N, C-alpha and C positions, 0 to 999 in steps of 0.2 A: 833591653838590658844585655850588654855583652857578657859572655860567659867568662868566668875567671880561669886562670891557667890551671889551678888545682881546685877540685870540688869534692866536698865530703858527701859521697853517695852511699854511705852505709845505711842499712835498713832502718836502724833506730834514729839516725840523724834525719832521715826522710820523714819518719813519723813525727818527730819533734817539730819539723818545719810545717807539716800538715796541721798539727795541733795549734801551733802559733798563729796560723792563718785561718783558724776556725773551719778547717776542712774535715775534722773528725767529729762524728756524732756518736755518743755512747748510749747503748741500750741499757736501761736501768732495772731489768729483771732477768731471771734465768731464761735462756733461749734453748730450744730443742734442735740438736744437730740433724735430726731426722725430718727432712722436708721443710721445717719452719724457717731456719736461718737462710737457706738458699732462696726461699720464696720472698723473704724480706729484702734480701740483696737484690733480687730481680725487680721487685716492685719499685725500689728506689735507685735503680741502675742509672749511671751517668751523673750522679749527684755527689754528695759528700761521701767520704770514707766512713764505713760503719764499724764500730767496735762493740763486741759482745764480751764483756769481762767475765760473765757467768754463763758457761755452757753446761747444760744438764749432763751429768755423768763424768765430767772432766774438770780438772783444776787448772786448765790452760786457757787463757783468753784467746779469742778469735777475732781476726780483723779481715774485712772484705771490702770490695769496691774500692780498693786502694788506688789504682791508677785508671779508674773508669771514666774519667772526664779530663778535658783539657785543663780545667782549673786545678784539679788534683795533681796532675802531672807537673804543672808549673809551680805549685806550692811545694811539692815534694823535692824538686830540684832547686827551688829558689831562683828559677829562670823563666823567661817568657818562651813562647812557642819557637821563635827563631833561635833562641839560645840553646834549647834542648836539641834542635835539629843540627845546630852547629857542633854540639858535643858528639853526636853520632858521626858526622862527617869527619871530625878530628880523629875519632876512634878508628875509622877505616883507614885513614891515612897515616896514623902514627901509633901502632900498637906498642905497649910497654910490657915486657915479660913480668910475670908475677914474682912477688918477693916472699920467700919462705920464712915464716916466723916460728919460734919455738913453742909458743903457747897461744891459745886462741879462745875467745868467748864461746865459739861453737863446740868446744870440747871441755867446758866446765863440768859437764856430767858425761861419763862414758859408760855405756852399757854394751857388754859383749855377750852376755848370757842372761837368760831368764826374762828377757823383755817381751812385751806384747804390744805391737804397734797399734792394734785395734783398740787397746785400752789407753795407750799413751797419747795418741793423736786424735783430736776431735774432728776427724775426717767426716765430711758431710755425705748424707744421702740426699742428692740434689733434687731430683724430680721423680714423681711416682713411677715413671716408665723406666727408670735406670735399673741396672742389674745389681747395684749394691752401693757401698760407700767408696768414695774416690778421693785420692790426693790429686789436687788439680793445679796447685801453684808450685809444684816441685820442679826445679831445674836440674836436669840430669847431666852430670859431668862424666865424660868418658875420655880415656887416653887411647887413641886409635892403636890397635895392636900391631899394625904394620908401619905406620908413620911416626907414632909416638906423639902426635899433635893432639892437644886437648880441644874438645868440642863441648859446647853447652847448648841445651835445647829443652823445650817444654814437651812433656809427654804425660798423658793421663795414666794414672795408676789405680787399678781396682784392688781394694783390700781383699785378700784371700784367707789370711790367717795371721797368727802372731808374728810370723817372720817372713811372709811372702806376699807379693803383689803380682798382678798381671799387668804387663806394660805394653801399650799400644805402640807399635813401630811402623810408621808409615813408610812406604817405598819412596825412594828418592831423597830421604833424609840422611844426614851424615851418621846419626846413631845407627840407623839401619845398615849402612855400609860397614861400620865398625863391627856390628854384630855378625854380618855375613863373613867378614874376614876372620873373626874369632871362630866361627863355625868351621871355616876351611882349615883352621889349625887344630880343631878338635878340642878347644878349651873354652870354658865359660868366660864371659866378658865382665871384668870389674867395672863398676860404676858407683857414683855417689849421687843421691837425690838431695838437693839443697832446698830448704824451705825457709823463707824469710831471710833472703840474702841481699847483698849489695845491689842497689838499683842499676848500677853500671852493668852488672851481669844480667839483670832482668832484661835490659834493652838489647844487649848483644845476643842473648839467647833467642831473641825474637827475630833476628836477622835471617834473611834468606836471599836467594837469587844470585846473580853474577858477582855481586860485591862481597860475598862471603863464601869463597870456595873452601873445599875441604883442607886446603893447605893453610888456612888462616887459624891461628891459635886464638880461640875466643876468650880465654882467660887473659891473654895479652891485649886483645881488643878492648876488653872491659877496662883494663888499666889505661889504655889510650883515651877512653871516654872520660874517665875521672881525672886524667892528667897526672896520675901517680900509679905505681904498680899495685895491683890487687894483692892484698895480704892473703897468703895461703898457708896451710899447715899440712903435715903429713897425715894421711888417713891412719886410723888405728887398726884396721883389719884388712886393708887392701893396699896394693902397691901403687899409690897415686897421691895427688895433692887435692885438697878441698879448700874452699874459701874459709877464712878465719872468722868471718862475721855472721855466719848463719845462726838462725834460731834453732833449727833442727838439721841434722845430716843423717841420712840413712845410707850406710855403706852396704854394698852387696855385690852380687854377681848375677848376670842374666844367663840363665841356663840355655845351652844350645840343644838340649834334648826335651825339656819339660815344657808343655804348653797347657793352658787352661782356658775355659770359655771366658771371654771378656766382652762387656757390653750387653745390651745397648746403653748408650750414654748420650745426653743432649749436647751436641757440638755447636761451634760458633755460627754455623749457617742457620741454626734454628731447628734443624732436624736431629733426630736421634741416629747416631752412627749404629749400624746393625751389629748384632752379636757375631763374634768370630773367635777362633782360637788365637791366643797371643802368648808370647814367651813369658816365662815365670821369672821374676826377679827375687832371688833369695837374699834376705837381709842378714848380714853378718855382724853388724854393729849399729847402734844408734847413739849419736852424741847430740848434746843440746846445751843451751844456756841454763843457768840455775833457775831462772824464771822466764821460760821461753814464751813467745807469742806465735800463734799459729796463723799463717796467711792462707786464705782460700780464694779461689777464682771460680765463678760460675762459668761452666763451659759455654753455655749460651748466654753471654753477657758482654758488656761493653769493654771490660778490662781485657778480655781475650783479644779483642780486635784493635783497641787503641794502642796497645803495646807495639803493634807492628806499624802503625801509622808513621811515626817519626823515622823509624829505621828504613822503611820502604821508600819514603819520600827522599831521604838522604841518598839512598842507593840509586834511585831513579835520576835524581838531579846530577849525581856524579857521572853516570853513564851518558845522559843526554847533553849536558853542557860541554863535555869533552868532545862529543861528536858533532853536535849541532848547536853552536854558540848562541843562536837566536832564542833558545829556550831560557826563560827568565825565572819560572817558578812551576811547581807542581803541587797538586792537592789530591790526596787519596781520600775520597769522599766517605762520609759516614754511612750513607745509604748503600754504598758498595762494600760495606764492612771493612773499610780502609784497606781493601785488598783486591777487589774485583773491578772497581771503577776508578778512573783518574781523570782529572782536568789538568791539561798542560797549557801553560801560557807562553806565548812567543812574542817577540818584538821584531817586526820586519822593518829594516831601515833602508832598503833599496829593492829594485825590481828583481835583483839576483837572489833575494831571499824568498821570493814566491816559490812555493812547492816544498821548501825545507820543513814546513810544519808537518807534512806527510812523511818525510824521512824520519822526523822525531817520533811520529806515531808508530812507525814500524820498529824503530829502535826500542821504544818503550815496551811493546809487546814481546820483543826478544829478551829484554832484560828481566822482566818479571812475568813468568809463564802464567800466573793466575789472573793477570789482567784480562778482562773480557770486553770492556768498554772504555774507550778513550775519547774525550771531548777536547778538541783543540780550540783555543780562544786567543784573541789579541791582547796586547798589553794593557788596554784600557778597561778590561773586564776584571772584576774582583773575583778571583777564583775561589775564595772562601765564602762567597755569598751565593747560595744556590739560585736565588732569584736573578742575580746578574748573569750567571752562567746560562740559565734558561732563556734570558733575554737574548743572549748571543745566538743560541740555537734558533730562537723564534725569528730573529731579524737578519741573520747572516748565513744561515744554512739552507741550501737548496737541495732537497732530497734526491733529485735525479742525478746530481753530480757530486754531492758532498758526503754521501754515505759510502764508506769503504768496508767491504765484507771480506773476511779472511776465513774461508771454510776449512773444516777439518783440522783446526789448530788445537794444541794441547792446553788445557786449563786445569782446574782443580776437580778431582774426582768426587768431591762432596756435593758439587752443583748437580742437582738431580735432573735438570733438563738436558744435561750433557750425556754423552754415551761413554761412560767410564772416563770422564774428563775431556773427551773430544767434543768440541762445539765450534760454531762459527763466531769469530770475534768481530766486533763492530767498532769502527772509527767514525767519529762525527767531526767534520772539518767546518767549524763555525768561525773561521777567520776570513778576512777579506784581502784581496791583492794589495800590495803596497801602494799602487797608484790610485786605489779607490778609497784610501783611508779617510781623506777629507770628506768624501761623500757620506761616510758612515759616522762621522764625528758627532757625538751627542751634544745637546745644548749645555752650555756651562753658565752657571750663575755667579754673581759677584761673591767675593770672599767676605766672610763675616766671623767675628769673634764671639758672637752671642751664643750661649749654651742654654740648655733647658734649665740649668740651675738659676738662670736669670729670670725665669718665670715663676709666678706664684701658683701653688697647687691648692686644690680643695674646692668643694661646691660653693662655699660662701663667697669666695673671691670671684668665681665665675658668674654666679647669679647677680651679685652686686654690680659687677662691671657691665653686665648685659641688661641691667634694669629689670631683672626678673624676680626680685625679692617679693615674696608674698604670692607668686603665681601658683595657682592650683594645677597640679598635673593629674589628669584623669587616669 
């Protein structure tokens, strides 16, 4: 399905499309935000979106596993896999500045004093080893104090009290850079935490690598993805703009002086990030819809990683196809958490193309620092079929010459086998030279229009056709 020029990516529009496509399942009894809900989400991870209308101790419905599967993502956007990836590519190439509106659903209720986020938000206690309750689906909006450019990114937030959270700021992230710049100026950093916001912003907040430099305004990139400017409104307690379509917005300032113990918390790699001091975000106002919906993401869950799949693939394709045109497609694999492993497909059309697959491999490692394993395959291999990719490795890779090791390279610090992120990266060249392609051509069968729907199913049909009616089975 080709993507339309303009797409309605608002949070509630996405929920309506999911419901229409039977991708939301509703829990019909009260659910406990302490350990139970997160456990249910994890048990049914990668399947339908799960809705909890009744959360014990709160009058706010909770939704999780929202974008935890390919089927959910496609239903939420109303597009197929390639259509979503096309939107991401469009966003990177054509940002549209946000449009300021005078009123917004996200500010139907405004609380500047007397609020208690621990009682207002059904933030989960996810796993027994966690340090406390966490906001996990919040997108942090910041206006860089030096450049004035807006950035959007995911950061975990541990609840500390009625108006404060500890915020994890990883090094190398744009929010961390903005924080360091604010610190150099001696002023706290204004931010807004958006929960249940436009899907376009969800996807642009997940971008990273060379295709999303700090000079890119991610509110504008979100507009490019949707094909129309993102509607924004002036914040009520900070000098910045916030999305108009959020379920909740927490406005506040990250202190340059105050820190608090944060963690441990189960992260996307499956391990618990260790406890450490983190900056404190002081909440100065809470705004929300009249009847808001709270969105939650399990840190160690498929929604955390699949969000990055589409954006990282789009980023990688843009880099590779501009430099090495024989690249035809890329797949960030699920086993590699859609982040650490990639399969890259090439189509060699002359002897001069031999070797370019390895150029593409090096370019990919440079474009996405977290990539640790790349498998190069020919155009006849289905890169979305792990069996076909393994077939290429089994029949076209010779270990003594086709394994490329890059020692001492920078990866992700959460990978425990690395030394603080430094490890040897591996490239597997499972392609064949252009002149040998005929030798490796697989057997082709005749074309047929017969589908499984043309066959009859059921035991009775099979036993009757086989003459096995009445046969006793020991």
